[in-house]
C-alpha positions as CSV (number, residue, x, y, z in Angstrom):
1,X,21.9,-4.5,-110.5
2,X,23.7,-7.2,-112.5
3,X,21.9,-10.6,-113.0
4,X,25.2,-12.4,-113.6
5,X,26.2,-14.9,-110.9
6,X,28.6,-13.9,-108.1
7,X,31.9,-15.7,-107.6
8,X,32.0,-17.5,-104.2
9,X,34.8,-19.4,-102.5
10,X,34.6,-23.0,-101.4
11,X,34.9,-23.3,-97.6
12,X,34.6,-27.0,-97.0
13,X,34.0,-30.2,-99.0
14,X,33.0,-33.6,-97.5
15,X,32.6,-36.9,-99.6
16,X,30.3,-39.5,-98.2
17,X,30.3,-42.1,-100.9
18,X,31.4,-42.4,-104.5
19,X,28.0,-40.9,-105.4
20,X,27.3,-38.2,-102.7
21,X,29.2,-35.2,-101.3
22,X,28.4,-32.0,-99.5
23,X,30.2,-28.6,-99.7
24,X,29.8,-25.1,-98.4
25,X,30.6,-21.7,-100.0
26,X,30.8,-18.1,-98.9
27,X,27.6,-16.2,-98.7
28,X,27.3,-12.7,-100.2
29,X,26.3,-10.2,-97.5
30,X,23.2,-9.1,-99.4
31,X,22.1,-12.7,-100.3
32,X,18.6,-13.4,-98.9
33,X,16.5,-16.6,-99.2
34,X,13.7,-18.4,-97.5
35,X,14.5,-21.7,-95.9
36,X,13.8,-24.5,-98.3
37,X,14.5,-22.6,-101.5
38,X,16.9,-23.4,-104.3
39,X,19.4,-21.5,-106.3
40,X,21.4,-21.8,-109.5
41,X,25.0,-22.6,-109.0
42,X,27.8,-23.5,-111.4
43,X,31.5,-23.4,-112.1
44,X,33.6,-20.8,-114.2
45,X,33.4,-21.7,-117.8
46,X,36.2,-23.7,-119.5
47,X,37.9,-22.6,-122.7
48,X,35.6,-24.7,-124.8
49,X,32.4,-23.4,-123.1
50,X,30.6,-20.2,-124.4
51,X,29.0,-19.7,-121.0
52,X,29.0,-21.4,-117.5
53,X,26.8,-24.4,-117.0
54,X,24.4,-23.6,-114.1
55,X,22.1,-26.0,-112.3
56,X,19.4,-25.7,-109.7
57,X,20.5,-26.8,-106.2
58,X,18.5,-26.7,-103.0
59,X,20.2,-24.7,-100.2
60,X,20.9,-27.2,-97.4
61,X,21.8,-24.6,-94.8
62,X,19.2,-22.5,-92.9
63,X,18.4,-18.9,-93.8
64,X,20.3,-17.6,-90.8
65,X,23.6,-19.2,-91.6
66,X,26.6,-17.1,-92.7
67,X,27.6,-19.7,-95.3
68,X,25.7,-21.7,-98.0
69,X,25.7,-25.5,-97.9
70,X,24.8,-27.9,-100.7
71,X,24.3,-31.6,-100.9
72,X,25.1,-33.1,-104.3
73,X,25.2,-36.4,-106.4
74,X,28.2,-37.2,-108.4
75,X,27.4,-38.0,-112.1
76,X,30.6,-39.2,-113.9
77,X,29.6,-37.7,-117.2
78,X,27.3,-34.9,-115.9
79,X,27.8,-31.6,-117.5
80,X,28.2,-29.9,-114.1
81,X,28.7,-32.6,-111.4
82,X,31.5,-34.3,-113.3
83,X,33.5,-31.2,-112.4
84,X,31.8,-30.1,-109.3
85,X,32.6,-33.3,-107.4
86,X,36.4,-32.4,-107.7
87,X,36.1,-29.0,-106.1
88,X,38.5,-28.2,-103.2
89,X,38.7,-25.5,-100.5
90,X,39.5,-22.2,-102.0
91,X,38.0,-23.0,-105.5
92,X,35.5,-20.7,-107.0
93,X,31.7,-21.6,-107.4
94,X,29.3,-19.4,-109.2
95,X,26.1,-18.4,-107.3
96,X,22.9,-17.2,-108.9
97,X,21.1,-14.1,-107.5
98,X,17.5,-15.2,-107.4
99,X,16.5,-18.0,-105.0
100,X,13.1,-19.6,-105.6
101,X,11.2,-22.7,-104.6
102,X,8.0,-24.2,-103.4
103,X,9.3,-26.2,-100.4
104,X,8.8,-23.3,-98.1
105,X,6.6,-23.0,-94.9
106,X,4.5,-20.3,-96.4
107,X,3.3,-22.5,-99.2
108,X,1.4,-24.7,-96.7
109,X,-1.7,-24.0,-94.6
110,X,-1.3,-24.3,-90.8
111,X,-1.4,-27.8,-89.5
112,X,-0.4,-30.1,-86.6
113,X,2.1,-32.4,-88.2
114,X,4.7,-31.7,-91.0
115,X,6.0,-34.6,-93.1
116,X,9.0,-34.3,-95.3
117,X,9.3,-37.2,-97.8
118,X,12.8,-37.4,-99.4
119,X,15.0,-39.7,-101.4
120,X,18.7,-39.3,-102.1
121,X,19.9,-35.7,-102.3
122,X,16.2,-34.7,-102.0
123,X,17.0,-34.4,-98.3
124,X,18.8,-31.1,-99.0
125,X,16.0,-28.7,-98.5
126,X,14.9,-30.5,-95.4
127,X,18.4,-30.1,-94.0
128,X,17.7,-26.4,-94.2
129,X,14.1,-26.6,-92.8
130,X,14.9,-28.7,-89.7
131,X,17.5,-26.1,-88.7
132,X,15.0,-23.3,-88.9
133,X,13.2,-22.4,-85.6
134,X,10.1,-21.4,-87.5
135,X,9.5,-25.0,-88.6
136,X,9.1,-26.0,-84.9
137,X,7.1,-23.0,-84.0
138,X,4.5,-23.9,-86.7
139,X,4.2,-27.6,-86.1
140,X,3.7,-29.8,-83.0
141,X,5.5,-32.7,-84.7
142,X,8.0,-32.8,-87.6
143,X,8.8,-36.1,-89.4
144,X,11.5,-36.4,-92.1
145,X,11.9,-39.5,-94.1
146,X,15.0,-40.4,-96.1
147,X,15.0,-43.3,-98.5
148,X,18.3,-44.3,-100.1
149,X,19.7,-47.4,-101.8
150,X,22.4,-48.3,-99.3
151,X,23.2,-47.5,-95.7
152,X,26.2,-45.3,-96.4
153,X,24.0,-42.9,-98.3
154,X,22.2,-42.1,-95.1
155,X,25.3,-40.6,-93.3
156,X,24.5,-37.0,-94.1
157,X,20.9,-37.0,-92.9
158,X,21.5,-39.2,-89.8
159,X,24.5,-37.1,-88.6
160,X,22.8,-33.8,-89.2
161,X,19.6,-34.7,-87.4
162,X,21.5,-36.3,-84.5
163,X,23.6,-33.2,-84.1
164,X,20.5,-30.9,-83.9
165,X,20.2,-31.4,-80.1
166,X,23.4,-29.4,-79.8
167,X,22.2,-26.7,-82.2
168,X,22.1,-23.2,-80.4
169,X,18.9,-22.1,-82.2
170,X,16.8,-25.3,-82.4
171,X,18.4,-27.6,-79.9
172,X,15.7,-27.1,-77.3
173,X,13.0,-27.2,-79.9
174,X,13.6,-30.7,-81.4
175,X,12.5,-32.2,-78.0
176,X,9.2,-31.9,-76.3
177,X,9.0,-30.9,-72.6
178,X,8.4,-34.6,-71.6
179,X,11.6,-35.6,-73.4
180,X,9.9,-37.2,-76.4
181,X,11.3,-36.2,-79.8
182,X,9.4,-33.4,-81.6
183,X,11.5,-34.2,-84.7
184,X,11.8,-37.7,-86.1
185,X,14.0,-39.0,-88.8
186,X,12.7,-42.2,-90.4
187,X,15.2,-43.9,-92.8
188,X,14.6,-46.7,-95.2
189,X,16.7,-48.6,-97.8
190,X,15.8,-50.2,-101.1
191,X,18.9,-52.4,-101.7
192,X,20.2,-53.4,-98.2
193,X,18.7,-54.9,-95.1
194,X,17.3,-52.2,-92.8
195,X,14.6,-52.0,-90.1
196,X,12.5,-50.4,-92.7
197,X,13.0,-51.6,-96.2
198,X,11.3,-50.4,-99.4
199,X,10.5,-47.5,-101.5
200,X,8.7,-44.6,-99.7
201,X,5.7,-45.1,-101.9
202,X,5.5,-48.7,-100.8
203,X,5.9,-47.8,-97.2
204,X,3.0,-45.3,-97.5
205,X,0.8,-47.7,-99.3
206,X,1.3,-50.6,-96.8
207,X,1.0,-48.3,-93.9
208,X,4.5,-49.4,-92.5
209,X,5.6,-45.7,-92.6
210,X,2.9,-44.6,-90.2
211,X,3.5,-47.6,-88.0
212,X,7.2,-46.6,-87.7
213,X,6.3,-43.1,-87.0
214,X,3.6,-44.0,-84.5
215,X,1.0,-41.8,-86.2
216,X,-2.3,-42.4,-88.0
217,X,-2.4,-42.2,-91.8
218,X,-2.3,-38.8,-93.5
219,X,-5.2,-36.5,-92.7
220,X,-5.8,-33.2,-94.5
221,X,-7.1,-31.8,-91.2
222,X,-3.8,-32.2,-89.4
223,X,-1.0,-33.2,-91.8
224,X,1.1,-31.1,-94.1
225,X,3.5,-32.7,-96.6
226,X,6.6,-31.7,-98.5
227,X,8.1,-34.0,-101.2
228,X,11.6,-33.9,-102.8
229,X,13.4,-36.6,-104.8
230,X,13.6,-37.8,-108.4
231,X,10.9,-36.7,-110.7
232,X,9.3,-40.2,-110.7
233,X,9.4,-40.3,-106.9
234,X,7.8,-36.9,-106.6
235,X,5.0,-37.8,-109.1
236,X,4.3,-41.1,-107.5
237,X,4.4,-39.8,-104.0
238,X,2.3,-36.7,-104.8
239,X,-0.4,-39.0,-106.2
240,X,-0.5,-41.1,-103.1
241,X,-0.6,-38.0,-100.8
242,X,-3.5,-36.6,-102.9
243,X,-5.2,-39.9,-102.5
244,X,-5.5,-39.1,-98.7
245,X,-7.4,-36.0,-99.6
246,X,-4.5,-33.5,-99.4
247,X,-4.4,-30.7,-102.1
248,X,-1.2,-29.4,-103.7
249,X,-0.4,-25.8,-102.8
250,X,2.0,-23.1,-104.0
251,X,3.5,-19.8,-102.8
252,X,0.4,-17.9,-104.1
253,X,-2.1,-20.5,-103.0
254,X,-1.1,-22.4,-99.8
255,X,-2.7,-25.9,-99.4
256,X,-1.9,-29.2,-97.6
257,X,1.2,-30.4,-99.6
258,X,4.0,-29.0,-101.9
259,X,6.6,-30.6,-104.2
260,X,10.0,-29.6,-105.4
261,X,10.0,-28.3,-108.9
262,X,13.8,-28.1,-109.6
263,X,16.0,-30.9,-110.9
264,X,19.7,-31.2,-111.0
265,X,21.6,-32.8,-113.8
């Protein structure tokens, strides 16, 4: 079997801000992935390129979906995103063949509460996980945090989570029998006024995050954590999580928290 990428067709593109957009492409019938994994994607090479530029992108759609969705930043001079942000319906996107990743349920030990800490487009793998029934079968409570600079950058996560109540697979799972939410989205901003303002690391350190969630601080006996964002955010947040006594896990050695290990340029 060839290792070269497959050529897929753009089905939909939506721009949220001058820095953020989402798009979906066709999914090969034989393409399989675990919810939360990432894949290499790219665009056909130009005349001055020896080979296509490929980058790792978290798959934002759930594993059961018949299309593949992605959530991306726009970098004006980025080798890939400078072109990718201009794609339109019907265009061709290259899709790698081997999905991988650490932000998967099997990399965590069983627990009571699942936290997903994200900044910017780091919400993408969690967009996949909150649409997977297995996430709610494994945990009593699921809390997703999304920290951005400005309010407009929260559009994707806020709409997606709000629409989950109508999802045919998980709609009944995101709410408890007493009507309370089993899934919570906690948003914060760093540059504009917001009910919760500040970096996720600051909110964890001050305890404001746990106050907003209505939970006690992280406890390795009950809490499991996934972290996705910039490299600095991941490093800083992982250090804080470890300070609560949680240990980093992997696919081969499940523990209390995992971090994303792919970065898009």
